mmCIF file of the C-alpha atoms, coordinates in Angstrom:
data_MODEL
# 
_entry.id   MODEL 
# 
loop_
_atom_site.group_PDB 
_atom_site.id 
_atom_site.type_symbol 
_atom_site.label_atom_id 
_atom_site.label_alt_id 
_atom_site.label_comp_id 
_atom_site.label_asym_id 
_atom_site.label_entity_id 
_atom_site.label_seq_id 
_atom_site.pdbx_PDB_ins_code 
_atom_site.Cartn_x 
_atom_site.Cartn_y 
_atom_site.Cartn_z 
_atom_site.occupancy 
_atom_site.B_iso_or_equiv 
_atom_site.pdbx_formal_charge 
_atom_site.auth_seq_id 
_atom_site.auth_comp_id 
_atom_site.auth_asym_id 
_atom_site.auth_atom_id 
_atom_site.pdbx_PDB_model_num 
ATOM 1  C CA . MET A 1 1  ? 0.000  0.000  0.000   1.00 0.00 ? 1  MET A CA 1 
ATOM 2  C CA . PRO A 1 2  ? 1.358  3.491  -0.818  1.00 0.00 ? 2  PRO A CA 1 
ATOM 3  C CA . GLU A 1 3  ? 2.555  5.646  2.024   1.00 0.00 ? 3  GLU A CA 1 
ATOM 4  C CA . PHE A 1 4  ? 1.858  9.392  2.053   1.00 0.00 ? 4  PHE A CA 1 
ATOM 5  C CA . GLU A 1 5  ? 3.995  12.006 3.761   1.00 0.00 ? 5  GLU A CA 1 
ATOM 6  C CA . LEU A 1 6  ? 3.282  15.724 4.104   1.00 0.00 ? 6  LEU A CA 1 
ATOM 7  C CA . THR A 1 7  ? 6.346  17.900 4.578   1.00 0.00 ? 7  THR A CA 1 
ATOM 8  C CA . ALA A 1 8  ? 7.124  21.593 4.533   1.00 0.00 ? 8  ALA A CA 1 
ATOM 9  C CA . SER A 1 9  ? 10.769 20.893 3.790   1.00 0.00 ? 9  SER A CA 1 
ATOM 10 C CA . PRO A 1 10 ? 11.247 18.324 1.023   1.00 0.00 ? 10 PRO A CA 1 
ATOM 11 C CA . LEU A 1 11 ? 14.792 17.303 0.183   1.00 0.00 ? 11 LEU A CA 1 
ATOM 12 C CA . PRO A 1 12 ? 16.322 18.809 -2.972  1.00 0.00 ? 12 PRO A CA 1 
ATOM 13 C CA . GLU A 1 13 ? 16.474 15.298 -4.501  1.00 0.00 ? 13 GLU A CA 1 
ATOM 14 C CA . GLU A 1 14 ? 12.744 14.799 -3.853  1.00 0.00 ? 14 GLU A CA 1 
ATOM 15 C CA . LEU A 1 15 ? 11.902 18.134 -5.480  1.00 0.00 ? 15 LEU A CA 1 
ATOM 16 C CA . ALA A 1 16 ? 14.087 17.288 -8.478  1.00 0.00 ? 16 ALA A CA 1 
ATOM 17 C CA . VAL A 1 17 ? 12.145 14.048 -9.092  1.00 0.00 ? 17 VAL A CA 1 
ATOM 18 C CA . ILE A 1 18 ? 8.828  15.922 -8.996  1.00 0.00 ? 18 ILE A CA 1 
ATOM 19 C CA . ILE A 1 19 ? 10.028 18.825 -11.158 1.00 0.00 ? 19 ILE A CA 1 
ATOM 20 C CA . ASP A 1 20 ? 11.606 16.515 -13.754 1.00 0.00 ? 20 ASP A CA 1 
ATOM 21 C CA . ALA A 1 21 ? 8.443  14.408 -14.044 1.00 0.00 ? 21 ALA A CA 1 
ATOM 22 C CA . LEU A 1 22 ? 6.133  17.431 -14.291 1.00 0.00 ? 22 LEU A CA 1 
ATOM 23 C CA . SER A 1 23 ? 8.381  19.102 -16.864 1.00 0.00 ? 23 SER A CA 1 
ATOM 24 C CA . ALA A 1 24 ? 8.479  15.931 -18.993 1.00 0.00 ? 24 ALA A CA 1 
ATOM 25 C CA . PHE A 1 25 ? 4.682  15.622 -18.841 1.00 0.00 ? 25 PHE A CA 1 
ATOM 26 C CA . ASN A 1 26 ? 4.109  19.289 -19.691 1.00 0.00 ? 26 ASN A CA 1 
ATOM 27 C CA . ASN A 1 27 ? 6.619  19.234 -22.566 1.00 0.00 ? 27 ASN A CA 1 
ATOM 28 C CA . ALA A 1 28 ? 4.947  16.146 -24.042 1.00 0.00 ? 28 ALA A CA 1 
ATOM 29 C CA . ASP A 1 29 ? 1.457  17.613 -23.590 1.00 0.00 ? 29 ASP A CA 1 
ATOM 30 C CA . VAL A 1 30 ? 1.902  21.220 -24.762 1.00 0.00 ? 30 VAL A CA 1 
ATOM 31 C CA . GLY A 1 31 ? 5.517  21.492 -25.873 1.00 0.00 ? 31 GLY A CA 1 
ATOM 32 C CA . PRO A 1 32 ? 8.430  23.430 -24.428 1.00 0.00 ? 32 PRO A CA 1 
ATOM 33 C CA . SER A 1 33 ? 7.656  26.626 -22.551 1.00 0.00 ? 33 SER A CA 1 
ATOM 34 C CA . ASP A 1 34 ? 9.382  29.531 -20.877 1.00 0.00 ? 34 ASP A CA 1 
ATOM 35 C CA . ARG A 1 35 ? 8.867  28.035 -17.409 1.00 0.00 ? 35 ARG A CA 1 
ATOM 36 C CA . ARG A 1 36 ? 9.169  30.220 -14.336 1.00 0.00 ? 36 ARG A CA 1 
ATOM 37 C CA . SER A 1 37 ? 9.063  29.242 -10.672 1.00 0.00 ? 37 SER A CA 1 
ATOM 38 C CA . LEU A 1 38 ? 5.839  29.715 -8.752  1.00 0.00 ? 38 LEU A CA 1 
ATOM 39 C CA . ALA A 1 39 ? 5.252  29.239 -5.058  1.00 0.00 ? 39 ALA A CA 1 
ATOM 40 C CA . VAL A 1 40 ? 2.052  28.910 -3.050  1.00 0.00 ? 40 VAL A CA 1 
ATOM 41 C CA . LEU A 1 41 ? 2.749  30.013 0.500   1.00 0.00 ? 41 LEU A CA 1 
ATOM 42 C CA . ILE A 1 42 ? 0.570  29.275 3.514   1.00 0.00 ? 42 ILE A CA 1 
ATOM 43 C CA . ARG A 1 43 ? 1.021  31.613 6.443   1.00 0.00 ? 43 ARG A CA 1 
ATOM 44 C CA . ASN A 1 44 ? -0.391 31.494 9.936   1.00 0.00 ? 44 ASN A CA 1 
ATOM 45 C CA . THR A 1 45 ? -1.940 34.931 10.352  1.00 0.00 ? 45 THR A CA 1 
ATOM 46 C CA . THR A 1 46 ? -3.185 34.237 13.890  1.00 0.00 ? 46 THR A CA 1 
ATOM 47 C CA . ALA A 1 47 ? 0.163  33.288 15.450  1.00 0.00 ? 47 ALA A CA 1 
ATOM 48 C CA . ARG A 1 48 ? 0.869  34.892 18.780  1.00 0.00 ? 48 ARG A CA 1 
# 
């Protein structure tokens, strides 16, 4: 059975696997693009 892990600090090697796979999929689906980094940040606005 697959195991899921949620982390706020993935290892660089883990990110590379994800980025490489997504890039290969996107290039095959729509062709090469001028890719730029994008981040979705979640902040705790009620921290004390």
